[in-house]
C-alpha positions in Angstrom: -35.4 -6.0 0.0 -33.9 -3.3 2.2 -32.2 -0.3 0.3 -28.5 0.0 0.8 -27.4 3.2 2.1 -24.1 3.0 0.2 -22.5 1.2 -2.7 -20.4 -1.8 -2.0 -16.6 -2.0 -2.7 -17.0 -4.1 -5.8 -19.5 -1.8 -7.2 -17.4 1.3 -6.3 -14.3 -0.5 -7.9 -16.1 -0.8 -11.3 -18.2 2.4 -11.4 -16.5 4.9 -9.0 -18.6 7.6 -7.2 -19.6 9.7 -10.2 -18.4 11.0 -13.5 -18.5 14.6 -15.0 -21.5 15.1 -17.2 -21.1 14.2 -20.9 -23.7 14.2 -23.7 -22.4 10.7 -24.8 -21.2 8.7 -22.1 -18.5 6.0 -22.9 -18.3 2.8 -20.9 -14.6 3.6 -20.2 -13.6 7.2 -19.4 -11.5 8.7 -22.2 -7.8 9.3 -21.8 -7.3 13.1 -21.9 -3.6 12.9 -23.1 -3.0 16.7 -23.0 -0.5 18.8 -21.1 -2.6 22.0 -21.0 -6.1 23.1 -21.4 -7.8 26.0 -23.4 -9.9 28.8 -21.8 -12.5 30.6 -23.7 -12.1 33.7 -21.6 -9.3 34.8 -19.3 -11.9 35.0 -16.5 -12.0 31.2 -16.4 -8.3 31.1 -15.8 -8.8 33.6 -12.9 -11.7 31.4 -11.5 -9.2 28.5 -11.5 -6.6 30.3 -9.6 -9.1 31.5 -7.2 -10.0 27.8 -6.4 -12.7 26.8 -8.9 -11.5 23.3 -9.7 -14.3 22.8 -12.4 -11.6 24.0 -14.9 -8.4 22.4 -15.6 -5.2 24.2 -16.4 -2.1 21.8 -16.5 -1.8 18.0 -16.1 0.8 18.1 -13.5 -1.8 19.9 -11.4 -5.0 17.7 -12.3 -6.3 16.0 -15.3 -9.7 14.5 -16.0 -8.4 10.9 -16.6 -6.4 11.1 -13.3 -9.2 12.5 -11.3 -11.5 9.8 -12.5 -9.2 7.1 -11.0 -8.9 9.1 -7.8 -12.6 9.0 -7.3 -12.5 5.3 -7.5 -9.8 5.0 -4.9 -11.4 7.6 -2.6 -14.7 5.7 -2.7 -12.9 2.4 -2.0 -11.0 3.8 1.0 -14.2 5.6 2.3 -12.1 9.0 2.0 -13.0 12.5 1.1 -10.4 12.7 -1.5 -7.6 10.7 -3.1 -4.4 11.4 -5.1 -2.5 9.2 -7.5 1.4 9.4 -8.2 4.0 8.3 -10.5 5.1 5.7 -7.9 4.7 4.3 -4.4 7.6 6.1 -3.1 6.5 9.4 -4.8 3.1 9.0 -2.8 5.1 8.5 0.5 7.7 11.1 0.0 5.2 13.7 -1.2 2.9 13.1 1.8 5.6 13.0 4.4 7.2 16.2 3.0 3.8 17.9 3.0 3.1 17.2 6.7 6.6 17.7 8.4 9.3 20.4 8.4 12.8 20.7 9.7 12.9 20.2 13.5 9.8 18.0 13.4 9.8 14.4 14.4 8.1 11.2 13.1 7.3 8.1 15.1 7.4 5.0 12.9 6.7 1.4 13.2 9.9 -0.6 13.1 8.9 -3.0 10.4 8.2 -1.1 7.0 9.2 -1.2 3.5 13.0 -0.9 2.8 12.4 2.1 0.5 10.4 3.9 3.2 13.0 3.0 5.9 15.8 4.3 3.6 13.9 7.5 3.1 13.5 8.0 6.8 17.1 6.9 7.7 19.1 8.6 5.0 17.0 11.5 3.4 14.8 13.0 6.0 17.6 13.8 8.6 19.3 15.9 5.8 16.3 18.3 6.1 16.3 18.2 9.9 13.5 15.7 10.4 14.3 12.9 13.0 12.4 9.5 12.8 12.0 7.4 16.0 11.1 3.7 15.7 8.9 1.5 17.8 7.5 -1.9 17.9 4.2 -1.4 16.1 2.5 -4.3 17.8 2.0 -2.2 20.9 2.2 1.6 21.8 4.1 1.3 25.1 7.3 2.2 23.1 5.6 5.0 21.1 4.4 6.7 24.2 8.1 6.9 25.4 9.1 8.3 22.1 6.5 11.1 21.7 7.8 14.7 22.2 6.3 18.2 21.5 8.2 17.9 18.3 6.4 14.8 17.1 4.0 15.6 14.3 3.4 12.2 12.6 2.8 8.6 13.2 3.7 6.2 10.4 2.7 2.5 10.4 2.4 -0.3 7.9 -0.1 -3.1 8.6 0.3 -5.9 7.6 4.0 -5.0 7.4 6.4 -5.8 4.6 7.8 -8.5 4.7 6.8 -10.3 7.7 3.2 -9.3 8.1 3.3 -7.9 11.6 -0.1 -6.1 12.3 -0.8 -2.6 14.0 -4.0 -2.2 16.0 -5.7 0.5 13.9 -7.9 1.7 16.6 -5.2 2.1 19.1 -3.0 3.7 16.5 -5.7 6.5 15.6 -6.3 6.9 19.4 -2.6 7.4 20.0 -2.2 9.8 17.2 -5.3 11.8 18.3 -4.2 11.9 21.9 -0.6 13.4 20.8 -2.2 15.7 18.1 -0.5 13.8 15.3 -1.4 12.9 11.8 -1.7 9.2 11.4 -0.4 7.6 8.0 -0.5 4.0 7.1 0.9 2.0 4.2 -2.0 -0.5 3.6 -0.7 -1.9 0.4 -0.6 -5.5 1.5 -4.2 -5.3 2.7 -5.9 -3.1 -0.1 -9.3 -1.5 0.6 -10.9 -4.9 0.0 -9.3 -6.3 3.0 -9.0 -3.3 5.2 -10.3 0.3 5.4 -8.1 2.2 8.0 -10.1 5.4 7.7 -13.0 3.6 9.4 -10.8 2.9 12.4 -9.8 6.5 12.6 -6.5 6.7 10.7 -6.1 10.0 8.8 -4.2 9.0 5.5 -4.0 5.8 3.6 -1.1 5.1 1.2 -0.8 2.4 -1.5 1.9 1.4 -3.8 -0.5 1.1 -6.7 2.2 -0.8 -8.7 0.9 -3.8 -6.5 -2.5 -4.9 -6.0 -4.4 -1.9 -7.4 -2.9 -2.4 -10.9 -2.6 -6.1 -10.3 -0.7 -7.0 -13.7 3.0 -6.0 -12.9 3.0 -3.5 -15.6 2.7 -0.1 -13.9 4.7 2.0 -11.4 2.2 4.2 -9.4 0.9 5.1 -6.1 -1.9 6.5 -4.3 -2.9 8.5 -1.0 -6.5 8.9 0.4 -7.8 11.0 3.3 -9.6 14.1 4.2 -9.9 17.1 1.8 -7.9 19.3 4.2 -5.0 17.0 4.4 -5.1 16.0 0.8 -4.9 19.6 -0.2 -1.6 19.8 1.5 -0.4 16.7 -0.3 -1.7 18.1 -3.7 0.5 21.1 -3.3 3.6 19.0 -2.8 2.7 16.6 -5.5 2.2 19.5 -7.9 5.6 21.1 -6.9 7.6 17.9 -6.7 6.2 16.5 -10.1 5.2 13.2 -8.6 1.9 13.0 -10.5 0.9 10.0 -12.8 0.5 10.3 -16.6 -3.2 10.1 -17.9 -2.3 6.9 -19.9 -1.0 5.2 -17.1 -3.9 6.3 -15.0 -6.2 4.9 -17.5 -4.6 1.5 -17.0 -4.5 1.8 -13.4 -8.4 2.1 -13.4 -8.6 -0.9 -15.6 -6.7 -3.0 -12.8 -9.0 -1.3 -10.0 -12.1 -2.5 -11.7 -11.1 -6.1 -11.1 -9.6 -5.5 -7.7 -12.4 -7.1 -5.7 -12.5 -10.4 -7.5 -8.8 -10.7 -7.7 -8.4 -10.1 -3.9 -10.9 -12.9 -3.2 -8.7 -15.3 -5.1 -5.5 -14.0 -3.6 -6.9 -14.4 -0.3 -8.2 -18.0 -0.9 -4.9 -19.1 -2.5 -2.7 -17.4 0.1 -4.7 -19.2 2.9 -4.2 -22.6 1.4 -0.6 -22.1 0.8 0.0 -21.0 4.4 -1.8 -24.0 5.6 0.2 -26.3 3.5 3.6 -24.7 4.6 2.7 -24.8 8.3 4.4 -27.8 9.9 6.4 -28.7 6.7 9.7 -30.4 8.0 11.9 -27.8 5.9 10.1 -24.8 7.1 10.8 -23.2 10.5 8.0 -20.8 10.6 5.0 -19.5 8.6 4.0 -15.8 8.8 0.4 -15.2 7.7 -2.3 -13.5 9.8 -5.1 -15.9 8.6 -3.3 -18.8 10.4 -4.6 -19.5 14.0 -1.0 -19.7 14.9 -0.2 -16.3 13.9 0.3 -14.4 17.2 -2.1 -11.6 16.0 -4.7 -13.7 14.4 -7.5 -12.4 16.6 -6.6 -8.7 15.8 -6.6 -9.6 12.1 -10.0 -11.0 12.4 -11.2 -7.8 14.0 -9.9 -5.3 11.6 -9.5 -7.2 8.4 -12.2 -8.6 5.8 -9.6 -11.0 4.2 -6.1 -11.8 5.2 -4.3 -10.9 1.9 -2.2 -12.5 -0.6 1.3 -12.5 1.0 2.8 -15.6 2.7 6.2 -15.3 4.4 8.2 -18.6 5.2 11.3 -18.9 7.2 13.3 -22.0 6.1 15.5 -24.1 8.0 19.0 -23.7 6.8 19.2 -20.0 6.7 19.8 -17.9 3.5 21.2 -20.7 1.6 18.2 -22.7 2.0 16.2 -19.7 0.9 18.3 -19.0 -2.1 17.9 -22.8 -3.1 14.3 -22.7 -2.7 13.8 -19.7 -4.8 16.0 -21.0 -7.5 14.2 -24.3 -7.8 10.6 -23.0 -8.1 9.5 -23.5 -11.6 6.0 -21.8 -11.8 6.4 -19.2 -9.1 8.6 -16.5 -10.4 11.8 -15.5 -8.8 11.5 -11.7 -9.0 10.9 -8.6 -7.0 7.7 -6.8 -6.3 4.2 -8.3 -5.4 0.5 -8.2 -5.9 0.3 -9.2 -9.5 -1.9 -12.1 -10.9 1.2 -14.1 -11.1 2.8 -15.7 -8.1 6.3 -14.2 -7.1 8.9 -15.3 -4.6 11.7 -13.0 -3.2 14.3 -12.9 -0.4 13.7 -9.8 1.5 17.3 -9.3 2.6 18.3 -9.3 -1.0 15.3 -7.2 -2.3 12.7 -5.1 -0.2 15.1 -4.8 2.8 18.2 -4.8 1.0 20.9 -2.3 2.6 19.7 -2.5 5.9 22.3 -3.3 8.5 22.1 -6.6 10.6 20.9 -4.5 13.7 18.2 -2.9 11.6 17.1 -6.3 10.4 17.1 -7.8 13.6 14.9 -4.9 15.1 12.4 -5.3 12.2 12.7 -9.3 12.9 13.5 -9.9 9.1 15.9 -13.0 8.8 18.0 -14.2 5.9 16.1 -17.3 5.7 12.8 -15.6 4.8 11.1 -15.9 1.5 8.2 -13.6 0.9 5.8 -15.4 -1.7 3.3 -13.0 -3.3 0.4 -15.8 -4.1 -1.2 -15.2 -7.3 -4.5 -16.2 -8.9 -3.3 -19.5 -10.6 -4.7 -22.8 -9.8 -4.0 -23.7 -6.2 -3.0 -27.4 -7.0 -0.3 -26.0 -9.5 1.2 -23.7 -6.8 1.2 -26.2 -3.9 2.9 -28.7 -6.2 5.5 -26.1 -7.3 6.3 -25.2 -3.6 6.5 -28.8 -2.7 9.0 -29.8 -5.3 11.1 -26.6 -4.6 11.1 -27.5 -0.8 12.2 -31.2 -1.6 15.2 -29.8 -3.2 16.6 -28.0 -0.3 
C-alpha cells in the first residue's frame, strides 16, 4: 500500500491536525471555560504581547478549546489558519471590515444570502464602502465594474437559495488579475464537497450554524485562509467581540467530527429528491447542481466532490402554491435555516431573502414560488412520501 502524503478529510474532521501536548490525553478536548489565564511571571505576559501565542491571555482573544476547533476547520479547508465566530454574520462582518475601509469598493455576486446582501446594501455604505453586483455565473460584468478602488471580490457558490455556481478558478484568476482579496461563502457545499482554497480563493466563510454543527442547536461561523489575512481578521474579531464561547466551540467540534458521514447522506438524499421532483406536474423547475438539467452541471462536476443537501423547487401557482406546499408537509419541518440532520423547508422571499425589493429579487433570480428544501438524513422513502403528499394538496 502506498503511503498517503496527507490525511483524508474524514480523518481530519475527527482528529484535527494536532493537539497541544498533555501528560494525559483525553479523547475529547477539555472545555477551558475561563475568561482569563494566569502567568507565573510577568515576562510571559510580555512575551505574549510580543507575539508568542504559546500563551493565552483572555478568551476574547484566543482560547485552547476554540483553537482546537479552528485547527479542524483549517485542516478541512486546506488552509493555514481558521477562526471561529459567534455567528455566520459575525464571521462575514468581521472579515469584510478587516479588509476594506471608507472609499473602497467590493464586487459581489448578485445571488447571496439575504443577511449578507443587507450588510452590503444598508450598512457598508454608511462607512463609505460601495458594493457593486454582477452575475456570478460569468465575469464579463465583473470586469466592467472593477476600478482602482476595488479591493475585494465576494462570491457565494452554490448560492442561497437557488444554487447558482461560480467558476472558482476564474474567480481566483479575476481577483489576482485585479489585485483583490477573493472571499467565498461556501456554507452550502462544506469542505467535504468543495475546497475553494485549492482553486486559488483566498478566504472561505461558513455559517457554522448549518452543516458544520449539523444539529440546529448552535449559532456560529468560521473563516479560513492564509495566516497573513487571518491575522487581520483576528484583530477585528478581537475588537468587535465576535468570538465564539468555549462551550459552544466544544459542541461545534462534536458536529464537525461527523461532518463527512453526514454529508454523504445529505448528498445522496438530496440527489434522489431532486430526481423525484424533476418533471413533477406541479413543479415548474428544480434547482440542483447534481441534475444533468442544471445549466452549470458540468462546472459542478469539475469543482465539487458532491452536490450538497439543498434542493430548490419552483412551484406552479406562485407564492400561494409555495405556502400551501410548506403548510402541508408533515415530516419536513416548515422552518428557517438549513444543514441540520432534519429536513427543513422554507420560502426564501419570506425568510432568507426577506426585505429585498422586487427588483433585487429579480436580479438575484429569486421568485415567490420558490421553496428551498434542506434535505436531512432521514430515510429517503419517508421524505419522498412527504413531498408527494404535500404536492398533491396544492
